[in-house]
LOPAFI-350357 format. One record per residue (C-alpha): x, y, z; residue in one letter; residue number from 1. Coordinates in steps of 0.2 Angstrom, whole numbers, plus 5000, padded with zeros to 4 digits. Each point is the difference from the previous one (the first is absolute). Layout:
<kolzas>
+------+------+------+------+------+
!    X !    Y !    Z ! resn ! resi !
+------+------+------+------+------+
!    X !    Y !    Z !    A !  NUM !
...
+------+------+------+------+------+
</kolzas>
This chain:
<kolzas>
+------+------+------+------+------+
!    X !    Y !    Z ! resn ! resi !
+------+------+------+------+------+
! 4643 ! 3470 ! 5336 !    X !    1 !
! 5014 ! 5012 ! 4995 !    X !    2 !
! 4995 ! 5018 ! 5001 !    X !    3 !
! 5006 ! 5011 ! 4986 !    X !    4 !
! 5010 ! 5014 ! 5006 !    X !    5 !
! 4998 ! 5017 ! 4993 !    X !    6 !
! 5016 ! 5007 ! 4992 !    X !    7 !
! 5007 ! 5016 ! 5006 !    X !    8 !
! 5010 ! 5013 ! 4990 !    X !    9 !
! 5019 ! 4997 ! 4999 !    X !   10 !
! 5003 ! 5019 ! 5004 !    X !   11 !
! 4992 ! 5007 ! 5016 !    X !   12 !
! 4999 ! 5018 ! 4992 !    X !   13 !
! 4990 ! 5007 ! 4986 !    X !   14 !
! 5011 ! 5003 ! 4985 !    X !   15 !
! 4991 ! 5012 ! 4988 !    X !   16 !
! 5015 ! 5009 ! 4991 !    X !   17 !
! 5018 ! 4997 ! 4995 !    X !   18 !
! 5006 ! 5012 ! 5013 !    X !   19 !
! 4991 ! 4989 ! 5013 !    X !   20 !
! 5008 ! 4985 ! 4993 !    X !   21 !
! 5017 ! 5008 ! 5000 !    X !   22 !
! 4998 ! 5006 ! 5018 !    X !   23 !
! 4994 ! 4983 ! 5006 !    X !   24 !
! 5014 ! 4991 ! 4992 !    X !   25 !
! 5013 ! 5012 ! 5007 !    X !   26 !
! 4993 ! 4998 ! 5018 !    X !   27 !
! 5000 ! 4981 ! 4997 !    X !   28 !
! 5018 ! 4999 ! 4994 !    X !   29 !
! 5007 ! 5012 ! 5014 !    X !   30 !
! 4990 ! 4990 ! 5013 !    X !   31 !
! 5009 ! 4984 ! 4993 !    X !   32 !
! 5017 ! 5008 ! 5001 !    X !   33 !
! 4997 ! 5006 ! 5018 !    X !   34 !
! 4994 ! 4982 ! 5005 !    X !   35 !
! 5014 ! 4992 ! 4991 !    X !   36 !
! 5014 ! 5011 ! 5008 !    X !   37 !
! 4992 ! 4998 ! 5017 !    X !   38 !
! 5002 ! 4981 ! 4998 !    X !   39 !
! 5018 ! 5003 ! 4995 !    X !   40 !
! 5003 ! 5011 ! 5015 !    X !   41 !
! 4991 ! 4988 ! 5012 !    X !   42 !
! 5012 ! 4986 ! 4993 !    X !   43 !
! 5014 ! 5010 ! 5007 !    X !   44 !
! 5006 ! 5008 ! 4984 !    X !   45 !
! 5002 ! 5019 ! 5001 !    X !   46 !
! 5004 ! 5004 ! 4982 !    X !   47 !
! 4997 ! 4992 ! 4983 !    X !   48 !
! 5011 ! 4984 ! 4996 !    X !   49 !
! 5007 ! 4993 ! 4985 !    X !   50 !
! 4993 ! 4985 ! 4992 !    X !   51 !
! 5008 ! 4984 ! 5009 !    X !   52 !
! 5013 ! 4991 ! 4989 !    X !   53 !
! 4990 ! 4984 ! 5002 !    X !   54 !
! 4987 ! 5007 ! 4989 !    X !   55 !
! 5001 ! 4995 ! 4981 !    X !   56 !
! 5004 ! 5014 ! 4988 !    X !   57 !
! 4982 ! 5001 ! 4995 !    X !   58 !
! 4995 ! 5002 ! 5018 !    X !   59 !
! 5013 ! 5013 ! 5003 !    X !   60 !
! 4994 ! 5010 ! 4985 !    X !   61 !
! 4982 ! 5000 ! 5007 !    X !   62 !
! 5006 ! 5005 ! 5017 !    X !   63 !
! 5009 ! 5015 ! 4992 !    X !   64 !
! 4984 ! 5004 ! 4990 !    X !   65 !
! 4990 ! 5000 ! 5016 !    X !   66 !
! 5012 ! 5012 ! 5009 !    X !   67 !
! 5000 ! 5011 ! 4984 !    X !   68 !
! 4981 ! 5001 ! 5000 !    X !   69 !
! 5000 ! 5004 ! 5018 !    X !   70 !
! 5012 ! 5015 ! 4997 !    X !   71 !
! 4990 ! 5006 ! 4985 !    X !   72 !
! 4984 ! 5000 ! 5009 !    X !   73 !
! 5007 ! 5009 ! 5015 !    X !   74 !
! 5009 ! 5013 ! 4989 !    X !   75 !
! 4984 ! 5004 ! 4990 !    X !   76 !
! 4990 ! 5002 ! 5016 !    X !   77 !
! 5013 ! 5012 ! 5007 !    X !   78 !
! 4999 ! 5011 ! 4984 !    X !   79 !
! 4981 ! 4999 ! 4998 !    X !   80 !
! 4994 ! 5003 ! 5018 !    X !   81 !
! 5001 ! 5015 ! 5013 !    X !   82 !
! 5015 ! 5000 ! 5012 !    X !   83 !
! 4988 ! 4996 ! 5015 !    X !   84 !
! 4994 ! 4984 ! 4990 !    X !   85 !
! 5017 ! 4995 ! 4996 !    X !   86 !
! 5006 ! 5003 ! 5018 !    X !   87 !
! 4986 ! 4989 ! 5007 !    X !   88 !
! 5005 ! 4986 ! 4988 !    X !   89 !
! 5018 ! 5000 ! 5003 !    X !   90 !
! 4999 ! 5002 ! 5019 !    X !   91 !
! 4987 ! 4987 ! 5002 !    X !   92 !
! 5011 ! 4985 ! 5003 !    X !   93 !
! 5016 ! 5007 ! 5009 !    X !   94 !
! 5009 ! 5003 ! 4984 !    X !   95 !
! 4999 ! 4984 ! 4991 !    X !   96 !
! 4992 ! 5007 ! 4984 !    X !   97 !
! 5012 ! 5015 ! 5001 !    X !   98 !
! 5015 ! 4988 ! 5000 !    X !   99 !
! 4992 ! 4990 ! 4986 !    X !  100 !
! 4998 ! 5016 ! 4990 !    X !  101 !
! 5018 ! 5006 ! 5002 !    X !  102 !
! 5007 ! 4983 ! 4996 !    X !  103 !
! 4991 ! 5001 ! 4983 !    X !  104 !
! 5005 ! 5018 ! 4999 !    X !  105 !
! 5018 ! 4995 ! 5002 !    X !  106 !
! 4999 ! 4987 ! 4987 !    X !  107 !
! 4994 ! 5014 ! 4988 !    X !  108 !
! 5014 ! 5012 ! 5005 !    X !  109 !
! 5012 ! 4987 ! 4995 !    X !  110 !
! 4994 ! 5001 ! 4982 !    X !  111 !
! 5002 ! 5019 ! 4999 !    X !  112 !
! 5016 ! 5008 ! 4993 !    X !  113 !
! 5002 ! 5010 ! 5015 !    X !  114 !
! 4990 ! 5003 ! 5016 !    X !  115 !
! 4995 ! 5018 ! 5002 !    X !  116 !
! 5004 ! 5000 ! 5018 !    X !  117 !
! 5018 ! 5000 ! 4995 !    X !  118 !
! 4997 ! 5017 ! 4992 !    X !  119 !
! 4992 ! 5006 ! 5016 !    X !  120 !
! 5014 ! 4994 ! 5011 !    X !  121 !
! 5012 ! 5009 ! 4988 !    X !  122 !
! 4990 ! 5016 ! 5001 !    X !  123 !
! 5000 ! 4999 ! 5019 !    X !  124 !
! 5019 ! 5001 ! 5000 !    X !  125 !
! 4998 ! 5018 ! 4993 !    X !  126 !
! 4992 ! 5005 ! 5016 !    X !  127 !
! 5008 ! 5002 ! 5017 !    X !  128 !
! 5000 ! 4986 ! 5012 !    X !  129 !
! 4990 ! 5010 ! 5013 !    X !  130 !
! 4985 ! 5001 ! 4988 !    X !  131 !
! 4984 ! 4992 ! 5006 !    X !  132 !
! 4993 ! 4988 ! 4987 !    X !  133 !
! 4982 ! 4992 ! 5000 !    X !  134 !
! 4998 ! 4985 ! 4989 !    X !  135 !
! 4981 ! 4997 ! 4995 !    X !  136 !
! 4996 ! 4982 ! 4995 !    X !  137 !
! 5018 ! 4994 ! 5005 !    X !  138 !
! 4997 ! 4982 ! 4998 !    X !  139 !
! 5013 ! 4991 ! 5010 !    X !  140 !
! 5009 ! 5017 ! 5003 !    X !  141 !
! 5016 ! 4997 ! 4990 !    X !  142 !
! 5001 ! 5019 ! 4999 !    X !  143 !
! 5002 ! 5002 ! 5019 !    X !  144 !
! 5013 ! 4987 ! 5000 !    X !  145 !
! 5011 ! 5007 ! 4986 !    X !  146 !
! 4997 ! 5019 ! 5000 !    X !  147 !
! 5014 ! 5012 ! 5006 !    X !  148 !
! 4987 ! 5009 ! 5011 !    X !  149 !
! 5000 ! 4996 ! 5018 !    X !  150 !
! 4981 ! 5003 ! 5002 !    X !  151 !
! 4989 ! 4990 ! 4988 !    X !  152 !
! 4981 ! 4998 ! 5004 !    X !  153 !
! 4994 ! 4984 ! 4991 !    X !  154 !
! 4981 ! 4998 ! 4998 !    X !  155 !
! 4990 ! 4986 ! 4993 !    X !  156 !
! 4984 ! 4990 ! 5004 !    X !  157 !
! 5009 ! 4986 ! 5009 !    X !  158 !
! 5016 ! 5001 ! 5010 !    X !  159 !
! 5010 ! 4985 ! 4995 !    X !  160 !
! 5016 ! 5006 ! 5009 !    X !  161 !
! 5005 ! 5013 ! 5013 !    X !  162 !
! 5003 ! 5014 ! 4988 !    X !  163 !
! 4982 ! 5001 ! 4995 !    X !  164 !
! 4985 ! 5009 ! 5007 !    X !  165 !
! 4984 ! 4992 ! 4995 !    X !  166 !
! 4987 ! 5013 ! 4995 !    X !  167 !
! 4990 ! 5007 ! 4986 !    X !  168 !
! 5010 ! 5011 ! 4988 !    X !  169 !
! 4986 ! 5014 ! 5002 !    X !  170 !
! 5003 ! 5001 ! 5019 !    X !  171 !
! 5018 ! 4998 ! 5005 !    X !  172 !
! 5005 ! 5003 ! 5018 !    X !  173 !
! 5011 ! 5015 ! 4997 !    X !  174 !
! 4998 ! 5018 ! 5005 !    X !  175 !
! 4997 ! 5014 ! 4987 !    X !  176 !
! 5016 ! 5007 ! 4991 !    X !  177 !
! 5011 ! 4987 ! 5008 !    X !  178 !
! 5008 ! 4992 ! 4985 !    X !  179 !
! 5012 ! 5006 ! 4987 !    X !  180 !
! 4998 ! 4986 ! 4986 !    X !  181 !
! 4984 ! 4990 ! 4996 !    X !  182 !
! 5002 ! 4984 ! 4989 !    X !  183 !
! 4987 ! 4991 ! 4990 !    X !  184 !
! 5009 ! 4986 ! 4990 !    X !  185 !
! 4987 ! 4990 ! 4991 !    X !  186 !
! 4988 ! 5005 ! 5014 !    X !  187 !
! 4987 ! 5010 ! 4992 !    X !  188 !
! 4988 ! 4985 ! 5002 !    X !  189 !
! 4981 ! 5001 ! 5003 !    X !  190 !
! 4986 ! 5010 ! 4992 !    X !  191 !
! 5003 ! 5014 ! 5013 !    X !  192 !
! 5019 ! 5002 ! 4998 !    X !  193 !
! 4997 ! 5019 ! 5002 !    X !  194 !
! 4997 ! 4998 ! 5018 !    X !  195 !
! 5017 ! 4993 ! 5003 !    X !  196 !
! 5008 ! 5015 ! 4990 !    X !  197 !
! 4990 ! 5012 ! 5010 !    X !  198 !
! 5007 ! 4991 ! 5016 !    X !  199 !
! 5018 ! 5002 ! 4993 !    X !  200 !
! 4997 ! 5019 ! 4998 !    X !  201 !
! 4994 ! 5001 ! 5018 !    X !  202 !
! 5015 ! 4992 ! 5007 !    X !  203 !
! 5013 ! 5009 ! 4989 !    X !  204 !
! 5009 ! 5015 ! 5005 !    X !  205 !
! 4999 ! 5016 ! 4991 !    X !  206 !
! 5013 ! 4998 ! 4985 !    X !  207 !
! 4998 ! 4981 ! 5002 !    X !  208 !
! 5002 ! 4987 ! 4986 !    X !  209 !
! 4988 ! 4987 ! 4993 !    X !  210 !
! 5008 ! 4987 ! 4989 !    X !  211 !
! 4988 ! 4988 ! 4990 !    X !  212 !
! 5005 ! 4985 ! 4990 !    X !  213 !
! 4987 ! 4990 ! 4991 !    X !  214 !
! 4997 ! 4987 ! 4986 !    X !  215 !
! 4999 ! 5010 ! 4984 !    X !  216 !
! 4986 ! 4990 ! 4993 !    X !  217 !
! 4988 ! 5007 ! 5013 !    X !  218 !
! 5001 ! 5017 ! 4991 !    X !  219 !
! 4996 ! 4994 ! 4983 !    X !  220 !
! 4987 ! 5011 ! 4992 !    X !  221 !
! 5002 ! 5013 ! 5014 !    X !  222 !
! 5010 ! 5016 ! 4995 !    X !  223 !
! 5013 ! 5003 ! 5014 !    X !  224 !
! 4995 ! 5018 ! 5002 !    X !  225 !
! 4984 ! 4994 ! 5006 !    X !  226 !
! 5008 ! 4990 ! 5014 !    X !  227 !
! 5013 ! 5013 ! 5004 !    X !  228 !
! 4988 ! 5014 ! 5001 !    X !  229 !
! 4988 ! 4990 ! 5011 !    X !  230 !
! 5014 ! 4996 ! 5012 !    X !  231 !
! 5005 ! 5018 ! 5000 !    X !  232 !
! 4982 ! 5005 ! 5006 !    X !  233 !
! 5003 ! 4990 ! 5016 !    X !  234 !
! 5014 ! 5012 ! 5005 !    X !  235 !
! 5015 ! 4995 ! 4989 !    X !  236 !
! 5011 ! 5007 ! 4986 !    X !  237 !
! 5008 ! 4989 ! 4987 !    X !  238 !
! 5019 ! 5000 ! 5001 !    X !  239 !
! 5006 ! 4998 ! 4982 !    X !  240 !
! 5018 ! 5001 ! 5004 !    X !  241 !
! 5000 ! 4989 ! 5015 !    X !  242 !
! 5015 ! 4988 ! 5002 !    X !  243 !
! 4988 ! 4985 ! 5002 !    X !  244 !
! 4994 ! 5002 ! 4982 !    X !  245 !
! 5018 ! 5001 ! 4993 !    X !  246 !
! 5005 ! 4985 ! 5010 !    X !  247 !
! 4985 ! 4990 ! 4994 !    X !  248 !
! 5004 ! 5004 ! 4982 !    X !  249 !
! 5018 ! 4996 ! 5001 !    X !  250 !
! 4999 ! 4984 ! 5010 !    X !  251 !
! 4990 ! 4993 ! 4985 !    X !  252 !
! 4983 ! 4997 ! 5010 !    X !  253 !
! 4992 ! 5015 ! 4991 !    X !  254 !
! 5002 ! 5011 ! 4985 !    X !  255 !
! 4990 ! 5011 ! 4989 !    X !  256 !
! 4981 ! 4999 ! 4999 !    X !  257 !
! 4987 ! 4988 ! 4994 !    X !  258 !
! 4990 ! 5003 ! 4984 !    X !  259 !
! 4985 ! 5002 ! 5012 !    X !  260 !
! 5009 ! 5015 ! 5009 !    X !  261 !
! 5004 ! 5008 ! 4983 !    X !  262 !
! 4981 ! 5001 ! 4995 !    X !  263 !
! 4989 ! 5015 ! 5003 !    X !  264 !
! 5001 ! 5013 ! 4987 !    X !  265 !
! 5002 ! 5018 ! 5005 !    X !  266 !
! 5008 ! 4995 ! 5017 !    X !  267 !
! 5016 ! 5008 ! 5006 !    X !  268 !
! 5016 ! 4990 ! 5001 !    X !  269 !
! 4997 ! 4985 ! 5012 !    X !  270 !
! 5006 ! 5003 ! 5018 !    X !  271 !
! 4997 ! 4982 ! 5006 !    X !  272 !
! 5012 ! 4987 ! 5006 !    X !  273 !
! 5011 ! 4989 ! 4990 !    X !  274 !
! 4994 ! 4983 ! 4993 !    X !  275 !
! 4991 ! 4992 ! 4986 !    X !  276 !
! 4986 ! 4988 ! 4997 !    X !  277 !
! 5007 ! 4985 ! 5009 !    X !  278 !
! 4989 ! 4985 ! 5005 !    X !  279 !
! 4998 ! 4991 ! 5016 !    X !  280 !
! 5010 ! 4984 ! 4995 !    X !  281 !
! 5014 ! 5005 ! 4989 !    X !  282 !
! 5016 ! 4990 ! 5001 !    X !  283 !
! 5002 ! 5004 ! 4981 !    X !  284 !
! 4996 ! 5018 ! 5002 !    X !  285 !
! 5014 ! 5013 ! 5002 !    X !  286 !
! 5003 ! 5009 ! 5016 !    X !  287 !
! 4996 ! 5016 ! 4992 !    X !  288 !
! 4982 ! 4994 ! 4996 !    X !  289 !
! 4995 ! 4995 ! 5017 !    X !  290 !
! 4999 ! 5014 ! 5013 !    X !  291 !
! 4994 ! 5018 ! 5001 !    X !  292 !
! 5009 ! 5011 ! 5013 !    X !  293 !
! 4993 ! 5016 ! 5008 !    X !  294 !
! 5008 ! 5013 ! 5012 !    X !  295 !
! 4990 ! 5014 ! 5009 !    X !  296 !
! 5004 ! 5013 ! 5013 !    X !  297 !
! 4987 ! 5006 ! 5012 !    X !  298 !
! 4993 ! 5017 ! 4998 !    X !  299 !
! 4991 ! 5011 ! 5013 !    X !  300 !
! 4986 ! 5005 ! 4987 !    X !  301 !
! 4982 ! 4996 ! 5005 !    X !  302 !
! 4997 ! 4982 ! 4995 !    X !  303 !
! 4984 ! 4991 ! 4996 !    X !  304 !
! 4993 ! 4984 ! 5007 !    X !  305 !
! 5007 ! 4985 ! 4991 !    X !  306 !
! 4982 ! 4995 ! 4994 !    X !  307 !
! 4999 ! 5017 ! 4991 !    X !  308 !
! 5017 ! 5000 ! 4993 !    X !  309 !
! 4996 ! 4991 ! 4984 !    X !  310 !
! 5011 ! 4985 ! 5003 !    X !  311 !
! 4999 ! 4988 ! 4985 !    X !  312 !
! 4995 ! 4982 ! 5003 !    X !  313 !
! 5016 ! 4991 ! 4997 !    X !  314 !
! 4999 ! 4983 ! 4991 !    X !  315 !
! 5002 ! 4985 ! 5012 !    X !  316 !
! 5017 ! 4990 ! 4997 !    X !  317 !
! 4993 ! 4983 ! 4995 !    X !  318 !
! 5012 ! 4986 ! 4998 !    X !  319 !
! 4997 ! 4988 ! 4986 !    X !  320 !
! 4998 ! 4981 ! 5002 !    X !  321 !
! 5016 ! 4990 ! 4997 !    X !  322 !
+------+------+------+------+------+
</kolzas>
């Protein structure tokens, strides 16, 4: 006689709300990515590979979509979690996920009219070669390779080459007031990005410089004064005439202000960085629609904790499916 087995629920957790469902699915997909990349690593592959030519055109298209989906999932996770959570994810497999993310990021950069890092490098030529630079969220540390300064500290979650120090952006291994220039180029990621800005203030010397370049769409609906004034409360002063802003404007990667930044009746003239309401994909977008740029100098005034500074929640940079 065959015994009838009792069926068990497919999901081992109790799902009682949409938030629980989304949280569960996020952990499920991230877990799949970690498992998938671990299998790739164990097979002797240290970075994502292109689809083999032996695959049919349809199979190659599916392969590209899988890699694109992996990048989008990682990207969304980095923008919607804390720095400590992102660090735990990216450093969990000796950098395989980190490399996969930056391979996808490089593919996105190729669609942009200009990489904002080029504007940062051009601005660094206005500083003496003896200036000490700290690059927060450096990626593969291209800045350290091409900057005219002899001392560039490069920080990110994973050290994929010898130029990078692996650490959290909110706790870098530098002494107080030891840096002349701090850079955040597309690096204000995470829901607690203010902790990294506060860390930059800690390591910057009196009179030091903070340069920020971000995708402009992250500021849609956020008056620029709100962001600028919140950063100033951490111990900075906005530098309206800084060469970085002129360089960014003249090289075509930023110009003017978005319609969102011009909103807000009764506000004084906007002091925020250049850039319009660009999107995350944007091969068809003009360079002037893509990025926002900000330049700050440190001040010795009493500053508040970043959690009390009123930093706005920037929109995550979510890439569309292709």
